[in-house]
RODO-2510 file (C-alpha; in nm, 4 decimals, decimal comma):
residues 208
     n   res          X          Y          Z
     1     i     0,6744    -0,9146     2,2888
     2     l     0,4765    -0,5900     2,2669
     3     e     0,1577    -0,7628     2,3752
     4     k     0,3270    -0,9191     2,6772
     5     k     0,4605    -0,5793     2,7821
     6     n     0,1235    -0,4147     2,7107
     7     i     0,2774    -0,1753     2,4578
     8     p     0,0307    -0,0570     2,1909
     9     y     0,1533    -0,0431     1,8333
    10     f     0,0420     0,0850     1,4953
    11     l     0,0681    -0,1168     1,1733
    12     d     0,1107     0,0571     0,8364
    13     t    -0,0278    -0,1808     0,5724
    14     a    -0,0342     0,0556     0,2742
    15     q     0,1900    -0,1779     0,0736
    16     t     0,0324    -0,5053     0,1833
    17     i    -0,3484    -0,4893     0,1820
    18     g    -0,4632    -0,6107    -0,1576
    19     c    -0,1404    -0,7837    -0,2562
    20     i    -0,0514    -1,0345     0,0169
    21     g    -0,3619    -1,2491    -0,0094
    22     d    -0,6131    -1,3061     0,2673
    23     f    -0,5427    -1,0884     0,5688
    24     d    -0,6805    -1,1153     0,9228
    25     v    -0,6110    -0,8060     1,1307
    26     n    -0,6806    -0,9998     1,4504
    27     s    -0,3850    -1,2273     1,3786
    28     t    -0,1490    -0,9279     1,3968
    29     k    -0,2726    -0,8310     1,7453
    30     c    -0,2025    -0,4681     1,6554
    31     n    -0,3843    -0,1849     1,8298
    32     f    -0,4084     0,0378     1,5248
    33     m    -0,3761    -0,0149     1,1519
    34     s    -0,4250     0,1903     0,8379
    35     f    -0,3959     0,1610     0,4621
    36     n    -0,4926     0,3740     0,1662
    37     g    -0,7350     0,2780    -0,1052
    38     s    -0,5455     0,4008    -0,4095
    39     k    -0,2555     0,1544    -0,4098
    40     w    -0,3163    -0,2210    -0,4310
    41     l    -0,6916    -0,1825    -0,3871
    42     c    -0,7034     0,0317    -0,7039
    43     g    -0,9477     0,2752    -0,5448
    44     p    -0,9779     0,6544    -0,5745
    45     m    -0,7112     0,8889    -0,4438
    46     g    -0,7880     1,0303    -0,1014
    47     t    -0,9477     0,7125     0,0330
    48     g    -0,8291     0,4757     0,3009
    49     l    -0,9166     0,2960     0,6197
    50     f    -0,8109     0,3311     0,9815
    51     y    -0,8598     0,0428     1,2237
    52     c    -0,8605     0,0784     1,5999
    53     k    -0,9000    -0,2085     1,8430
    54     k    -1,2014    -0,1271     2,0561
    55     s    -1,0082    -0,1760     2,3790
    56     s    -0,7491     0,0781     2,2594
    57     s    -0,9913     0,3547     2,1613
    58     d    -0,9338     0,5454     2,4858
    59     l    -0,5738     0,6032     2,3769
    60     l    -0,6900     0,8301     2,0941
    61     e    -0,7875     1,1933     2,1315
    62     p    -0,9599     1,4098     1,8674
    63     m    -0,7375     1,6744     1,7100
    64     g    -1,0296     1,8874     1,5958
    65     i    -1,3998     1,9510     1,6384
    66     g    -1,6733     1,9083     1,3797
    67     g    -2,0481     1,9343     1,3617
    68     e    -2,0866     1,5588     1,4051
    69     s    -1,8080     1,4933     1,6544
    70     a    -1,9259     1,6626     1,9745
    71     m    -2,2145     1,8190     2,1614
    72     i    -2,2233     2,1483     2,3526
    73     y    -2,4249     2,1686     2,6739
    74     d    -2,5241     2,4887     2,8515
    75     e    -2,3048     2,6806     2,6039
    76     t    -2,0063     2,5976     2,8236
    77     k    -1,9520     2,2224     2,8261
    78     l    -1,8160     2,0361     2,5243
    79     v    -1,8603     1,6589     2,5195
    80     f    -1,7227     1,4401     2,2422
    81     k    -1,9432     1,1636     2,1090
    82     d    -1,8512     0,7961     2,1241
    83     m    -1,6275     0,6239     1,8706
    84     p    -1,6089     0,6670     1,5779
    85     e    -1,8252     0,9816     1,5544
    86     r    -1,5880     1,1796     1,7765
    87     f    -1,3347     1,1845     1,4919
    88     q    -1,5818     1,2943     1,2233
    89     t    -1,4660     1,6544     1,1897
    90     g    -1,5953     1,7253     0,8404
    91     f    -1,8049     1,6008     0,5527
    92     r    -1,7505     1,2433     0,4466
    93     n    -1,5965     1,1701     0,1083
    94     y    -1,9027     0,9843    -0,0183
    95     v    -1,7828     0,9675    -0,3785
    96     g    -1,4505     0,8230    -0,2676
    97     m    -1,6202     0,5740    -0,0358
    98     v    -1,8453     0,4465    -0,3138
    99     g    -1,5493     0,4256    -0,5506
   100     l    -1,3414     0,2288    -0,3010
   101     e    -1,6278    -0,0090    -0,2263
   102     s    -1,6771    -0,0700    -0,5978
   103     s    -1,3063    -0,1359    -0,6461
   104     v    -1,2919    -0,3829    -0,3568
   105     q    -1,5946    -0,5687    -0,4918
   106     y    -1,4226    -0,5861    -0,8311
   107     l    -1,1073    -0,7328    -0,6747
   108     m    -1,3073    -0,9810    -0,4688
   109     r    -1,4577    -1,1225    -0,7868
   110     f    -1,1058    -1,2192    -0,8947
   111     g    -1,0224    -1,3485    -0,5487
   112     i    -0,7547    -1,2025    -0,3216
   113     q    -0,5549    -1,5253    -0,3211
   114     n    -0,5752    -1,5454    -0,7006
   115     i    -0,4418    -1,1911    -0,7219
   116     r    -0,1587    -1,2823    -0,4865
   117     s    -0,0635    -1,5822    -0,7011
   118     k    -0,0731    -1,3756    -1,0199
   119     i     0,1405    -1,0868    -0,8972
   120     i     0,4027    -1,3126    -0,7386
   121     k     0,4286    -1,5027    -1,0666
   122     l     0,4882    -1,1734    -1,2485
   123     a     0,7363    -1,0604    -0,9840
   124     d     0,9289    -1,3876    -1,0072
   125     q     0,9464    -1,3515    -1,3843
   126     l     1,0720    -0,9955    -1,3482
   127     r     1,3321    -1,0816    -1,0836
   128     n     1,4622    -1,3745    -1,2874
   129     e     1,4967    -1,1669    -1,6036
   130     l     1,6527    -0,8687    -1,4281
   131     s     1,9091    -1,0935    -1,2600
   132     k     2,0368    -1,1861    -1,6073
   133     i     2,1140    -0,8237    -1,6985
   134     s     2,4736    -0,7228    -1,6365
   135     g     2,5048    -0,4446    -1,3807
   136     v     2,1641    -0,4943    -1,2193
   137     t     2,1493    -0,5118    -0,8395
   138     l     1,8249    -0,6409    -0,6910
   139     y     1,7077    -0,5504    -0,3418
   140     g     1,4709    -0,7227    -0,1025
   141     p     1,4132    -1,0859    -0,0028
   142     k     1,4287    -1,3585    -0,2658
   143     e     1,1695    -1,5774    -0,0960
   144     a     0,8214    -1,5119    -0,2358
   145     e     0,6558    -1,5636     0,1025
   146     k     0,8574    -1,2729     0,2441
   147     r     0,7730    -1,0117    -0,0198
   148     t     0,5078    -0,8500    -0,2334
   149     s     0,5377    -0,7995    -0,6087
   150     i     0,7366    -0,4775    -0,5632
   151     i     1,0778    -0,5082    -0,7265
   152     s     1,3524    -0,2573    -0,6429
   153     f     1,6798    -0,2440    -0,8329
   154     n     1,9656    -0,0332    -0,9605
   155     l     2,1536    -0,0507    -1,2899
   156     k     2,5247     0,0244    -1,2813
   157     g     2,6137     0,3404    -1,4702
   158     q     2,2530     0,4635    -1,4829
   159     e     2,0891     0,7087    -1,2448
   160     p     1,7513     0,5797    -1,1185
   161     q     1,5690     0,8962    -1,2237
   162     a     1,7231     0,8780    -1,5710
   163     i     1,6012     0,5186    -1,6076
   164     v     1,2476     0,6196    -1,5106
   165     e     1,2450     0,9117    -1,7543
   166     k     1,3803     0,7061    -2,0441
   167     l     1,1236     0,4305    -1,9979
   168     e     0,8434     0,6808    -1,9486
   169     k     0,9029     0,7941    -2,3061
   170     q     0,8192     0,4354    -2,4045
   171     k     0,4972     0,4495    -2,1980
   172     i     0,6468     0,2322    -1,9250
   173     v     0,5723     0,3724    -1,5802
   174     l     0,8303     0,3069    -1,3087
   175     t     0,9214     0,5205    -1,0101
   176     v     1,2150     0,6158    -0,7880
   177     r     1,2168     0,5536    -0,4146
   178     e     1,4820     0,6354    -0,1573
   179     i     1,5548     0,3706     0,1062
   180     e     1,8239     0,4316     0,3666
   181     d     1,9751     0,7154     0,1607
   182     k     1,9905     0,4963    -0,1497
   183     k     1,7806     0,5790    -0,4549
   184     l     1,6271     0,2744    -0,6231
   185     v     1,4071     0,2086    -0,9237
   186     r     1,0779     0,0493    -0,8240
   187     i     0,8526    -0,1677    -1,0388
   188     s     0,5152    -0,2694    -0,8935
   189     p     0,3268    -0,5112    -1,1220
   190     h    -0,0359    -0,5761    -1,0321
   191     f    -0,2830    -0,8431    -1,1393
   192     f    -0,3909    -0,6505    -1,4499
   193     n    -0,0371    -0,6634    -1,5903
   194     t     0,0708    -0,9445    -1,8223
   195     e     0,3794    -1,1568    -1,8774
   196     s     0,4335    -0,9894    -2,2141
   197     e     0,4327    -0,6475    -2,0460
   198     i     0,6945    -0,7689    -1,7992
   199     q     0,9102    -0,8816    -2,0898
   200     t     0,8633    -0,5426    -2,2566
   201     v     1,0054    -0,3742    -1,9462
   202     v     1,3008    -0,6135    -1,9385
   203     d     1,3765    -0,5611    -2,3084
   204     a     1,3668    -0,1834    -2,2619
   205     l     1,6110    -0,2024    -1,9701
   206     k     1,8492    -0,4197    -2,1712
   207     k     1,8765    -0,1438    -2,4320
   208     l     1,9840     0,1260    -2,1851
***
């Protein structure tokens, strides 16, 4: 619909790249896309990627000026360089870039589709076990093809933050997220987690 009406749109893939399997940005037909490197790609904090369709680059304007982004002529005329240099307003995070590249190469050795299969298997195990606990409410689609491995839930009679703090004392790391004014407990198993670790989480929740 957006393409037919010539409306540009931005796609936030922070919670998808690295956990949904093979991904082709061209298939989305988006104009812009971004994701960070420290989530599912397991890269360093402060890293990420921004994609811009070449035909949409004229829609972007630099918000600042750096030594590598523009040229000054006759001490009066400022001319920005071509893409992507015009947005290079400071020093590059070379350490972060190398770290992210190394992490991606590590993941590629496992195979993105293999990672997808592994994390969905763990998520299915977790959803099935949580559904057996009295008072647990699960959120999100049941169909595996419509979700990632992120599991959000609440436990009747327990505040989400209290659950996180109690399990943290057992070296189990969960988090709290607020969606539409509702606080939920989030569990995000990745490919390095195991079925036994999933069961450990479930057993800990049963004892609350």
